[in-house]
C-alpha positions as CSV (number, residue, x, y, z in Angstrom):
1,M,67.9,35.9,75.3
2,E,68.6,37.8,72.1
3,F,69.5,41.4,71.9
4,D,67.8,43.5,69.3
5,F,70.4,45.8,67.8
6,E,68.8,48.7,66.1
7,S,70.4,49.6,62.8
8,E,71.3,53.2,61.9
9,Y,68.2,53.3,59.7
10,N,65.9,52.7,62.7
11,V,66.3,56.2,64.1
12,P,63.3,57.8,65.7
13,P,61.9,60.7,63.6
14,S,62.7,63.3,66.2
15,F,66.4,62.7,65.9
16,E,66.4,62.6,62.1
17,R,66.2,66.4,61.7
18,T,69.0,67.2,64.1
19,G,71.8,66.2,61.8
20,N,75.3,66.8,63.2
21,V,74.7,69.4,65.9
22,I,78.4,69.8,66.9
23,K,79.5,70.5,63.3
24,D,76.6,73.0,62.7
25,A,77.2,74.9,65.9
26,E,78.5,78.4,65.3
27,V,79.9,81.0,67.7
28,K,77.2,83.6,67.9
29,G,78.7,86.2,70.3
30,F,79.6,85.9,73.9
31,N,78.3,83.4,76.4
32,P,75.8,85.1,78.7
33,G,77.5,83.6,81.7
34,L,80.8,85.2,80.6
35,I,79.1,88.6,80.2
36,V,77.7,88.4,83.8
37,L,81.1,87.3,85.1
38,I,82.9,90.2,83.4
39,L,80.3,92.6,84.7
40,V,80.5,91.3,88.3
41,V,84.3,91.3,88.3
42,G,84.4,94.8,86.8
43,L,82.0,96.2,89.4
44,L,84.0,94.6,92.2
45,L,87.3,96.0,90.8
46,I,85.8,99.5,90.5
47,F,84.5,99.3,94.1
48,L,87.9,98.2,95.5
49,V,89.9,100.8,93.5
50,G,87.4,103.5,94.5
51,N,87.7,102.6,98.1
52,Y,91.5,102.8,97.9
53,V,91.4,106.2,96.2
54,L,88.9,107.6,98.9
55,Y,91.2,106.1,101.6
56,M,94.3,107.8,100.2
57,F,92.4,111.1,99.8
58,A,91.1,110.9,103.4
59,Q,94.6,110.3,104.7
60,K,95.9,113.5,103.1
61,T,93.0,115.8,103.9
62,I,91.5,114.8,107.3
63,P,93.5,116.0,110.3
64,P,94.5,113.4,112.9
65,R,92.3,112.8,115.9
66,K,93.0,114.8,119.0
67,K,93.9,112.9,122.1
68,K,91.5,112.9,125.0
69,P,92.6,115.3,127.7
70,V,94.1,113.6,130.7
71,S,92.3,114.5,133.9
72,K,94.1,116.3,136.7
73,K,93.5,113.4,139.1
74,K,95.3,111.0,136.7
75,M,98.2,113.5,136.2
76,K,98.6,113.8,139.9
77,R,98.6,110.1,140.4
78,E,101.2,109.6,137.7
79,R,103.5,112.3,139.1
80,L,103.3,110.6,142.6
81,R,104.3,107.3,141.0
82,Q,107.3,108.9,139.4
83,G,108.3,110.5,142.7
84,V,107.7,114.1,141.7
85,S,105.5,116.0,144.1
86,A,102.4,117.7,142.7
87,P,102.5,121.5,142.7
88,G,100.9,123.1,145.7
89,E,101.6,120.2,148.1
C-alpha cells in the first residue's frame, strides 16, 4: 500500500488565499471577552463597596434596637430564684 504524499503545490484553492494568518494578525483593540470581564468585575466591586459604605453609614445613624420589656411574671419568677421576695408578698 503506497501513501500519496501531497506536495506543497497541491494545495486546495480555498487555502491558497489565506497566506500566513498568524503573521498577518494585528491587534485591533480589546478582546470582547476582556471587556465583558472588566465590566462584570467593575460592577461587582461597585456593589460590594457600596454595600460596605451603606453598612458603615447605618451603624453610625440608626439607633440600637430596644430590648423587649420583661413581663412582671418573669421578673417575679427570677427574683424568687435568687431568694429575694417580691414586693407586696
